[in-house]
C-alpha positions, -999 to +999 in steps of 0.1 A: -064+609-759-038+585-771-005+596-787+021+575-804+057+586-810+082+566-830+118+576-824+148+555-834+170+543-806+202+522-811+193+516-848+158+503-839+125+520-843+108+523-809+070+530-804+062+550-773+024+549-766+009+574-742-026+573-727-042+597-703-024+626-720-032+660-704-007+681-725+012+673-757+038+698-771+061+692-801+092+714-805+121+716-829+149+694-817+172+725-811+147+739-786+159+713-760+191+734-756+170+764-746+145+744-725+169+729-699+164+756-672+182+735-646+155+708-649+167+672-643+161+649-673+171+613-676+197+610-705+178+588-730+154+590-759+125+587-735+129+605-703+110+614-671+115+649-660+120+657-623+110+691-609+091+699-642+088+736-650+061+727-676+040+710-648+045+741-626+035+764-654+004+744-662-007+744-626-001+781-621-013+794-655-042+771-665-073+755-650-062+720-660-053+711-624-089+718-614-102+694-642-075+667-637-064+668-601-040+638-601-003+631-599+011+643-632+042+629-649+063+649-675+079+627-701+099+639-731+109+620-763+139+632-782+141+623-819+164+634-846+141+663-856+116+668-828+114+671-791+080+659-776+068+669-742+040+649-727+021+655-695+002+624-684-011+606-654+003+572-665+036+557-676+039+551-714+043+517-729+074+512-750+077+486-778+105+478-802+090+479-837+097+450-860 
């Protein structure tokens, strides 16, 4: 599946295009305060998570790792109203919208 998220960064609309998506969660922006859990997240609109608790949970609690046994990446996109979590096997492409 392909997912497209369009946050605004520095006054410009940015299109983040994900392919190879294994898991896609959307939360209220305030949930990021509860979600930290000591996890390292790059401080930007689009961030790669290190030591992802979501990846750990997916591998321990689902059979997804049996169906898609690759190296997984956990990205998050923070917008004004939503907090997107994306588990994918590939890096997203980022474009500045006209």
